[in-house]
C-alpha positions in Angstrom: 4.4 -21.2 42.0 1.6 -20.7 44.5 -0.9 -18.0 43.6 -1.6 -16.7 47.2 1.1 -14.1 47.0 2.0 -11.8 49.8 1.9 -8.1 49.3 5.7 -7.9 48.8 5.8 -10.6 46.2 2.9 -9.1 44.3 4.5 -5.7 44.4 7.6 -7.2 42.9 5.6 -8.8 40.1 3.9 -5.5 39.2 7.2 -3.7 38.7 9.1 -6.5 36.9 9.2 -6.0 33.1 11.3 -8.4 31.1 11.2 -10.0 27.6 9.9 -13.2 29.2 7.1 -11.3 30.9 6.1 -9.7 27.6 5.9 -13.1 26.0 3.7 -14.3 28.8 1.4 -11.3 28.3 0.7 -12.3 24.8 0.0 -15.9 25.6 -2.1 -15.1 28.7 -4.2 -12.7 26.6 -4.7 -15.2 23.9 -5.9 -17.8 26.4 -8.4 -15.4 28.0 -9.8 -14.5 24.6 -10.1 -18.2 23.8 -11.9 -18.8 27.1 -14.4 -16.0 26.7 -15.3 -17.5 23.3 -15.4 -21.1 24.5 -17.8 -20.7 27.4 -20.3 -19.3 25.0 -19.7 -21.4 21.8 -18.8 -24.8 23.0 -21.2 -27.7 23.8 -20.5 -28.9 27.4 -22.1 -30.6 30.3 -20.7 -30.9 33.8 -20.9 -30.3 37.5 -19.2 -27.4 39.3 -18.9 -26.1 42.9 -19.2 -22.4 43.6 -18.0 -21.1 47.0 -18.6 -17.6 48.3 -19.6 -15.8 51.5 -18.7 -18.9 53.5 -21.3 -20.8 51.5 -20.9 -23.5 48.9 -23.3 -24.5 46.1 -23.0 -27.5 43.7 -24.6 -27.0 40.3 -25.1 -29.0 37.1 -24.8 -27.1 33.8 -25.8 -28.1 30.2 -24.7 -25.6 27.5 -25.2 -25.8 23.8 -24.7 -23.5 20.8 -26.7 -23.5 17.6 -27.6 -21.2 14.7 -30.3 -19.7 17.1 -27.6 -18.9 19.7 -26.6 -20.2 23.1 -28.9 -22.2 25.4 -28.2 -23.1 28.9 -29.8 -25.1 31.8 -28.5 -24.9 35.3 -29.8 -27.1 38.2 -28.9 -26.4 41.8 -27.9 -29.7 43.4 -27.7 -28.3 46.9 -30.0 -25.9 48.9 -33.5 -25.2 47.6 -34.4 -27.1 44.5 -34.4 -24.7 41.5 -33.2 -24.5 37.9 -32.7 -21.9 35.3 -33.3 -22.3 31.6 -31.8 -19.6 29.5 -31.6 -18.7 25.8 -31.3 -15.6 23.7 -34.9 -14.7 24.3 -35.7 -15.5 27.9 -34.6 -16.7 31.3 -37.0 -19.0 33.1 -36.6 -19.9 36.8 -38.2 -23.1 38.1 -38.5 -23.0 41.9 -40.8 -24.0 44.8 -43.9 -21.7 44.9 -43.1 -20.6 48.4 -39.5 -19.6 47.6 -38.7 -15.9 47.3 -38.1 -15.3 43.6 -34.9 -13.5 44.4 -33.4 -16.7 45.9 -33.5 -18.3 42.5 -30.4 -16.1 41.8 -28.5 -17.4 44.9 -25.7 -17.6 44.0 -26.8 -15.2 41.2 -23.7 -15.4 39.2 -23.7 -19.2 39.0 -27.3 -19.5 38.0 -26.9 -17.0 35.2 -23.6 -18.3 33.8 -20.1 -18.9 34.9 -18.8 -16.4 37.4 -16.1 -14.0 36.3 -16.5 -14.6 32.6 -19.1 -12.0 31.4 -16.9 -8.9 31.8 -14.1 -10.7 29.8 -16.6 -11.5 27.0 -16.9 -7.8 26.6 -13.2 -7.5 25.6 -9.8 -7.1 27.1 -9.0 -3.8 25.5 -7.9 -1.2 28.1 -7.4 -3.8 30.9 -3.6 -3.5 30.7 -3.7 0.0 32.2 -5.2 -1.4 35.4 -4.1 -5.0 35.4 -1.2 -7.2 34.5 -1.7 -10.6 32.9 0.4 -13.4 34.2 0.8 -16.9 32.8 1.0 -19.7 35.4 1.8 -23.4 35.5 -0.2 -26.3 34.2 -2.7 -27.8 36.8 -5.2 -30.6 36.8 -8.9 -30.0 37.3 -11.8 -32.4 36.7 -9.4 -34.9 35.3 -8.2 -32.5 32.6 -5.0 -30.4 32.4 -5.4 -26.6 32.4 -3.2 -23.6 32.3 -3.4 -21.0 35.0 -3.8 -17.3 34.0 -3.9 -14.5 36.6 -5.2 -11.0 36.1 -3.2 -9.1 38.7 -4.4 -5.6 39.8 -1.8 -2.8 39.5 -3.2 -0.9 42.5 -5.5 -1.3 45.6 -8.7 -0.1 43.8 -9.6 -3.5 42.3 -9.5 -7.3 42.9 -7.6 -9.9 41.0 -8.8 -13.0 39.1 -7.3 -16.4 38.5 -8.4 -18.8 35.9 -7.4 -22.4 34.9 -8.1 -22.9 31.2 -8.2 -26.1 29.3 -5.9 -25.2 26.4 -7.3 -27.7 23.8 -10.8 -26.3 24.1 -10.4 -22.9 25.9 -12.9 -24.0 28.5 -12.8 -22.5 31.9 -12.3 -25.2 34.6 -11.5 -23.1 37.7 -11.8 -19.5 38.6 -11.1 -17.3 41.7 -11.8 -13.8 42.7 -9.2 -12.6 45.3 -7.7 -9.5 46.9 -4.2 -8.2 46.2 -3.1 -9.9 49.4 -4.4 -13.3 48.2 -7.6 -13.6 50.1 -10.1 -15.7 48.1 -13.6 -14.2 48.0 -15.2 -16.5 45.4 -14.2 -19.8 43.8 -15.6 -21.9 41.0 -14.3 -25.4 40.1 -15.6 -28.1 37.8 -15.5 -31.6 39.3 -16.7 -33.2 36.1 -17.1 -31.9 32.5 -17.6 -33.4 29.0 -17.9 -31.9 25.5 -20.7 -33.7 23.5 -20.9 -33.1 19.8 -24.6 -32.5 20.1 -27.1 -31.9 22.9 -30.7 -33.1 22.6 -33.3 -30.5 22.7 -35.1 -32.3 25.5 -32.2 -31.6 27.8 -33.3 -28.0 28.0 -36.8 -28.7 29.3 -37.6 -28.3 33.0 -37.3 -31.5 35.0 -38.5 -30.1 38.3 -42.2 -30.4 37.6 -43.4 -32.0 40.8 -46.2 -30.5 42.9 -45.4 -27.1 44.4 -42.9 -26.1 41.7 -43.5 -23.1 39.5 -41.8 -21.8 36.3 -41.7 -18.1 36.0 -39.9 -15.7 33.6 -37.1 -13.8 35.4 -38.2 -10.4 34.1 -39.4 -7.3 35.8 -43.1 -6.6 35.1 -43.7 -3.5 33.0 -45.9 -2.1 35.7 -43.0 -2.2 38.2 -40.4 -0.2 36.3 -40.7 2.6 33.7 -37.7 4.1 32.0 -37.4 7.9 31.8 -34.7 10.4 30.7 -31.8 10.5 33.1 -30.6 13.7 34.9 -27.3 14.8 33.3 -26.5 17.1 36.3 -25.5 14.1 38.4 -21.7 13.6 38.0 -18.9 11.7 39.6 -16.1 14.2 40.3 -13.3 11.8 41.1 -13.0 8.2 39.9 -10.3 5.6 40.7 -7.7 5.3 37.9 -9.0 3.4 34.9 -12.7 3.7 35.8 -15.2 5.4 33.4 -18.9 5.9 33.3 -20.2 3.3 30.9 -24.0 3.6 31.4 -26.7 5.9 32.9 -30.4 5.2 33.2 -33.3 6.5 35.3 -36.5 4.7 36.1 -39.6 4.8 38.2 -39.9 1.7 40.4 -42.7 0.4 42.5 -40.4 -0.1 45.4 -39.4 3.7 45.5 -41.7 6.7 45.6 -39.2 8.7 43.6 -37.3 7.9 40.4 -34.0 6.2 40.8 -31.0 7.2 38.7 -28.5 4.4 38.0 -24.9 5.1 36.9 -22.5 2.3 36.0 -18.7 2.7 36.3 -16.2 0.2 35.0 -12.5 -0.3 34.4 -13.3 -3.0 31.8 -13.5 -5.8 34.3 -14.6 -4.5 37.7 -18.0 -2.7 37.9 -19.5 -0.3 40.4 -23.2 0.8 40.4 -24.3 4.1 41.8 -28.0 4.7 42.7 -29.4 8.1 43.4 -32.9 8.9 44.6 -34.7 11.8 46.4 -35.8 11.3 49.9 -38.7 12.9 51.8 -37.4 13.1 55.3 -33.9 13.1 56.9 -34.4 9.8 58.7 -34.7 8.1 55.2 -31.1 9.2 54.3 -28.6 6.6 55.4 -24.8 6.8 55.9 -22.4 3.9 56.3 -20.7 0.9 54.8 -21.7 -2.8 54.6 -19.9 -5.8 53.2 -20.8 -9.3 52.0 -17.8 -11.2 50.8 -16.2 -9.2 48.0 -19.2 -6.9 47.7 -19.0 -3.5 49.4 -21.9 -1.0 49.7 -21.5 2.6 50.8 -24.5 4.8 51.4 -24.2 8.6 51.8 -26.7 11.5 52.0 -26.3 14.3 49.4 -28.6 17.2 50.3 -32.1 15.7 50.0 -30.9 12.7 48.1 -29.6 9.3 48.9 -26.5 8.1 47.1 -25.6 4.4 47.3 -22.6 2.9 45.6 -21.9 -0.9 45.4 -19.6 -3.3 43.6 -17.3 -6.3 44.0 -14.3 -4.0 44.5 -12.4 -2.9 47.6 -14.0 -0.6 50.1 -11.7 2.3 49.1 -13.0 2.1 45.5 -16.7 2.3 46.4 -16.1 4.9 49.1 -14.1 7.2 46.7 -16.9 7.0 44.1 -19.7 7.5 46.6 -18.0 10.5 48.1 -17.3 12.0 44.7 -20.9 12.0 43.5 -22.4 15.5 43.1 -25.1 17.4 41.3 -23.6 19.9 38.8 -24.6 23.5 39.4 -25.1 23.0 43.1 -22.7 23.2 46.0 -20.5 20.1 46.3 -20.7 18.5 49.7 
């Protein structure tokens, strides 16, 4: 069955409840849990393609697990030469000296791990209220058979996910992020992968050491950010169903003359960030919406403050959250 479902077909799936569907739910959930564990604990090496925002990147990945934890090295085979070496203690970016450090994260998800997997590593509990898990047919990717699993949104406030999982190992071979109507925003697919029993330590050393290349830790310098107690008066009055505030922080940043409060909202899979900062003049306060692929950003003024909400969710979700932000004890606008 094709996965690019029309709205009517998807709606039918969401309301259908049968014993067969219940059986699929258990199997799909087991595969997703196996996948979340496999991408972190297996030894593997391969090449994958990551497409998003009308762009395509090809990357090589080496991943190993030992008593010290996971280690990973990713090398961009297209675009600017760059590589990431990551372990439990640090993330190092090797890039041309003239390249903007931010571009070492382009595409950011790929160079910091496989897209779409991190939220699932944090657990599947609670997802069933917002998503339906569907088991699909067996496909073939990178010369291996894999079983399709779909995470189908129950409403218009979130996107769906499709995975193709190698059942013998649990390894993710293909992933998609898509709208309820079937529009694909992001796609990852391995073209080659193998599972070595051991990975030599030398494989995690930088190879791009020619003239003009620099290796820098991907960390924010202490002088550029200072944590401080967050302001509990900032609240989100109305959230989309299933979303909850999962984290709040406040920091002083060199890029902003005023502290920035950061609120994280999640339904267990999708995440929306809200940034709040004071402004000095009216022309600093922005209002509007921008979009890049699956990412939506909504900026709204609130009294003397700027509220910015962003996330890889539909516009309606980001807009509802941004418009619901208020400061407790003051008039809501």
